[in-house]
MITILUM-686582 format. One record per residue: residue in one letter; x, y, z of N, C-alpha, C in turn; residue number from 1. Coordinates in steps of 0.2 Angstrom, whole numbers, always signed. Layout:
<pts>
+------+-------+-------+-------+-------+-------+-------+-------+-------+-------+-----+
: code :  n_c1 :  n_c2 :  n_c3 : ca_c1 : ca_c2 : ca_c3 :  c_c1 :  c_c2 :  c_c3 : pos :
+------+-------+-------+-------+-------+-------+-------+-------+-------+-------+-----+
:    a :     X :     Y :     Z :     X :     Y :     Z :     X :     Y :     Z : NUM :
...
+------+-------+-------+-------+-------+-------+-------+-------+-------+-------+-----+
</pts>
This chain:
<pts>
+------+-------+-------+-------+-------+-------+-------+-------+-------+-------+-----+
: code :  n_c1 :  n_c2 :  n_c3 : ca_c1 : ca_c2 : ca_c3 :  c_c1 :  c_c2 :  c_c3 : pos :
+------+-------+-------+-------+-------+-------+-------+-------+-------+-------+-----+
:    m :  +232 :   +94 :  -168 :  +236 :   +88 :  -169 :  +233 :   +82 :  -168 :   1 :
:    k :  +234 :   +77 :  -173 :  +231 :   +71 :  -173 :  +235 :   +66 :  -168 :   2 :
:    t :  +231 :   +61 :  -166 :  +234 :   +56 :  -161 :  +239 :   +52 :  -164 :   3 :
:    s :  +239 :   +51 :  -171 :  +244 :   +47 :  -174 :  +250 :   +51 :  -175 :   4 :
:    e :  +250 :   +58 :  -175 :  +256 :   +62 :  -174 :  +259 :   +61 :  -167 :   5 :
:    l :  +255 :   +61 :  -162 :  +258 :   +61 :  -155 :  +261 :   +54 :  -154 :   6 :
:    k :  +259 :   +49 :  -157 :  +262 :   +42 :  -156 :  +269 :   +41 :  -159 :   7 :
:    l :  +271 :   +46 :  -163 :  +277 :   +46 :  -167 :  +283 :   +49 :  -163 :   8 :
:    k :  +281 :   +53 :  -158 :  +286 :   +57 :  -154 :  +289 :   +53 :  -148 :   9 :
:    d :  +295 :   +54 :  -147 :  +298 :   +51 :  -141 :  +296 :   +55 :  -135 :  10 :
:    v :  +295 :   +52 :  -129 :  +293 :   +55 :  -123 :  +299 :   +55 :  -119 :  11 :
:    i :  +302 :   +61 :  -117 :  +308 :   +62 :  -113 :  +306 :   +65 :  -106 :  12 :
:    n :  +309 :   +62 :  -101 :  +308 :   +64 :   -94 :  +313 :   +70 :   -93 :  13 :
:    v :  +311 :   +76 :   -91 :  +315 :   +82 :   -90 :  +319 :   +81 :   -84 :  14 :
:    t :  +316 :   +77 :   -79 :  +319 :   +77 :   -72 :  +326 :   +73 :   -72 :  15 :
:    d :  +326 :   +68 :   -76 :  +332 :   +64 :   -77 :  +335 :   +63 :   -84 :  16 :
:    g :  +332 :   +66 :   -89 :  +334 :   +65 :   -96 :  +333 :   +58 :   -99 :  17 :
:    r :  +329 :   +54 :   -96 :  +328 :   +47 :   -98 :  +322 :   +47 :  -103 :  18 :
:    r :  +324 :   +43 :  -108 :  +319 :   +42 :  -114 :  +314 :   +36 :  -111 :  19 :
:    l :  +307 :   +38 :  -111 :  +302 :   +34 :  -108 :  +299 :   +29 :  -114 :  20 :
:    g :  +299 :   +32 :  -120 :  +297 :   +28 :  -126 :  +292 :   +32 :  -130 :  21 :
:    l :  +288 :   +29 :  -133 :  +283 :   +32 :  -138 :  +276 :   +31 :  -134 :  22 :
:    i :  +271 :   +36 :  -136 :  +265 :   +35 :  -133 :  +261 :   +29 :  -136 :  23 :
:    g :  +258 :   +25 :  -132 :  +254 :   +20 :  -134 :  +247 :   +21 :  -134 :  24 :
:    d :  +244 :   +25 :  -130 :  +237 :   +26 :  -129 :  +236 :   +33 :  -125 :  25 :
:    l :  +230 :   +35 :  -126 :  +227 :   +41 :  -122 :  +222 :   +39 :  -118 :  26 :
:    e :  +221 :   +42 :  -112 :  +215 :   +42 :  -108 :  +211 :   +48 :  -109 :  27 :
:    l :  +205 :   +47 :  -110 :  +201 :   +53 :  -112 :  +196 :   +54 :  -106 :  28 :
:    d :  +194 :   +60 :  -105 :  +188 :   +62 :  -100 :  +183 :   +64 :  -105 :  29 :
:    l :  +178 :   +60 :  -106 :  +173 :   +61 :  -111 :  +168 :   +66 :  -109 :  30 :
:    q :  +167 :   +67 :  -103 :  +162 :   +72 :  -100 :  +165 :   +79 :  -101 :  31 :
:    e :  +171 :   +80 :  -100 :  +174 :   +86 :  -101 :  +177 :   +87 :  -108 :  32 :
:    g :  +178 :   +82 :  -111 :  +180 :   +83 :  -118 :  +188 :   +84 :  -119 :  33 :
:    r :  +192 :   +81 :  -114 :  +199 :   +83 :  -114 :  +203 :   +76 :  -113 :  34 :
:    v :  +209 :   +77 :  -115 :  +214 :   +72 :  -114 :  +216 :   +72 :  -106 :  35 :
:    k :  +215 :   +66 :  -103 :  +217 :   +65 :   -96 :  +224 :   +64 :   -95 :  36 :
:    s :  +226 :   +59 :   -98 :  +233 :   +57 :   -98 :  +236 :   +53 :  -104 :  37 :
:    v :  +242 :   +52 :  -104 :  +245 :   +48 :  -110 :  +248 :   +42 :  -107 :  38 :
:    v :  +248 :   +36 :  -110 :  +251 :   +30 :  -108 :  +257 :   +28 :  -112 :  39 :
:    v :  +263 :   +27 :  -109 :  +269 :   +24 :  -113 :  +269 :   +17 :  -111 :  40 :
:    p :  +269 :   +12 :  -116 :  +269 :    +5 :  -114 :  +276 :    +4 :  -112 :  41 :
:    g :  +277 :    -1 :  -107 :  +283 :    -4 :  -104 :  +287 :    -8 :  -110 :  42 :
:    a :  +293 :    -8 :  -109 :  +298 :   -12 :  -114 :  +296 :   -19 :  -114 :  43 :
:    s :  +297 :   -22 :  -120 :  +296 :   -29 :  -120 :  +302 :   -33 :  -117 :  44 :
:    r :  +301 :   -39 :  -114 :  +306 :   -43 :  -111 :  +308 :   -48 :  -116 :  45 :
:    f :  +314 :   -49 :  -117 :  +317 :   -54 :  -121 :  +313 :   -56 :  -127 :  46 :
:    l :  +313 :   -52 :  -132 :  +309 :   -53 :  -139 :  +302 :   -54 :  -138 :  47 :
:    g :  +299 :   -51 :  -132 :  +292 :   -51 :  -131 :  +289 :   -58 :  -129 :  48 :
:    l :  +294 :   -63 :  -128 :  +291 :   -69 :  -125 :  +289 :   -69 :  -118 :  49 :
:    f :  +292 :   -65 :  -114 :  +291 :   -65 :  -107 :  +287 :   -59 :  -105 :  50 :
:    g :  +282 :   -56 :  -109 :  +278 :   -51 :  -107 :  +282 :   -44 :  -108 :  51 :
:    r :  +280 :   -39 :  -104 :  +283 :   -33 :  -104 :  +283 :   -30 :   -97 :  52 :
:    d :  +287 :   -24 :   -97 :  +287 :   -20 :   -90 :  +281 :   -17 :   -89 :  53 :
:    h :  +280 :   -13 :   -84 :  +274 :    -9 :   -82 :  +274 :    -3 :   -87 :  54 :
:    d :  +267 :    -1 :   -88 :  +266 :    +5 :   -92 :  +267 :   +11 :   -88 :  55 :
:    t :  +269 :   +16 :   -91 :  +269 :   +23 :   -87 :  +264 :   +27 :   -89 :  56 :
:    v :  +260 :   +29 :   -84 :  +254 :   +34 :   -86 :  +256 :   +41 :   -84 :  57 :
:    i :  +256 :   +45 :   -88 :  +258 :   +52 :   -87 :  +252 :   +57 :   -88 :  58 :
:    d :  +250 :   +60 :   -82 :  +245 :   +65 :   -82 :  +246 :   +71 :   -87 :  59 :
:    w :  +241 :   +73 :   -90 :  +242 :   +78 :   -96 :  +245 :   +84 :   -93 :  60 :
:    d :  +244 :   +86 :   -87 :  +247 :   +92 :   -84 :  +254 :   +91 :   -82 :  61 :
:    r :  +257 :   +85 :   -83 :  +264 :   +84 :   -82 :  +268 :   +85 :   -89 :  62 :
:    i :  +264 :   +86 :   -94 :  +268 :   +87 :  -101 :  +270 :   +95 :  -101 :  63 :
:    q :  +277 :   +96 :  -102 :  +280 :  +102 :  -101 :  +279 :  +106 :  -108 :  64 :
:    k :  +281 :  +102 :  -114 :  +281 :  +104 :  -120 :  +280 :   +99 :  -125 :  65 :
:    i :  +277 :  +100 :  -131 :  +276 :   +96 :  -136 :  +280 :   +99 :  -142 :  66 :
:    g :  +286 :   +96 :  -144 :  +290 :   +98 :  -150 :  +288 :   +95 :  -156 :  67 :
:    h :  +293 :   +96 :  -161 :  +292 :   +92 :  -168 :  +294 :   +85 :  -167 :  68 :
:    d :  +299 :   +83 :  -163 :  +301 :   +76 :  -163 :  +300 :   +73 :  -156 :  69 :
:    v :  +299 :   +77 :  -150 :  +299 :   +74 :  -144 :  +293 :   +78 :  -140 :  70 :
:    i :  +291 :   +74 :  -134 :  +287 :   +77 :  -129 :  +290 :   +77 :  -123 :  71 :
:    l :  +291 :   +83 :  -120 :  +295 :   +83 :  -113 :  +290 :   +83 :  -108 :  72 :
:    v :  +291 :   +79 :  -103 :  +287 :   +78 :   -97 :  +291 :   +78 :   -91 :  73 :
:    e :  +287 :   +80 :   -85 :  +291 :   +80 :   -79 :  +287 :   +74 :   -75 :  74 :
:    v :  +291 :   +69 :   -74 :  +289 :   +63 :   -70 :  +293 :   +62 :   -64 :  75 :
:    n :  +290 :   +63 :   -58 :  +294 :   +62 :   -52 :  +291 :   +56 :   -49 :  76 :
:    g :  +296 :   +51 :   -47 :  +294 :   +45 :   -44 :  +290 :   +40 :   -48 :  77 :
:    s :  +287 :   +35 :   -46 :  +284 :   +30 :   -50 :  +277 :   +31 :   -52 :  78 :
:    q :  +276 :   +31 :   -58 :  +269 :   +32 :   -60 :  +267 :   +26 :   -65 :  79 :
:    e :  +270 :   +20 :   -63 :  +269 :   +14 :   -67 :  +263 :   +10 :   -65 :  80 :
:    v :  +260 :    +7 :   -70 :  +254 :    +3 :   -68 :  +256 :    -4 :   -72 :  81 :
:    p :  +253 :    -9 :   -68 :  +255 :   -16 :   -71 :  +251 :   -17 :   -78 :  82 :
:    p :  +255 :   -21 :   -82 :  +251 :   -22 :   -89 :  +245 :   -26 :   -88 :  83 :
:    t :  +240 :   -25 :   -93 :  +234 :   -28 :   -92 :  +233 :   -34 :   -97 :  84 :
+------+-------+-------+-------+-------+-------+-------+-------+-------+-------+-----+
</pts>
């Protein structure tokens, strides 16, 4: 699967059914040659003029299933990081 295909899929948290957004970035482990985690950017605040909310970083092992249209993840608690 191409990363461009991953970025088109909605990320859904199976814990609460909440839509987290679309994948914005991937964190790679270059030494092991694998995907470490996916990053879902935070939502924009008021037309993007006041920044955005925190990004959500989801470890690759928290991904339950990658389907045709969605990626199902299990996220418990806060895994948000401040925007850079």
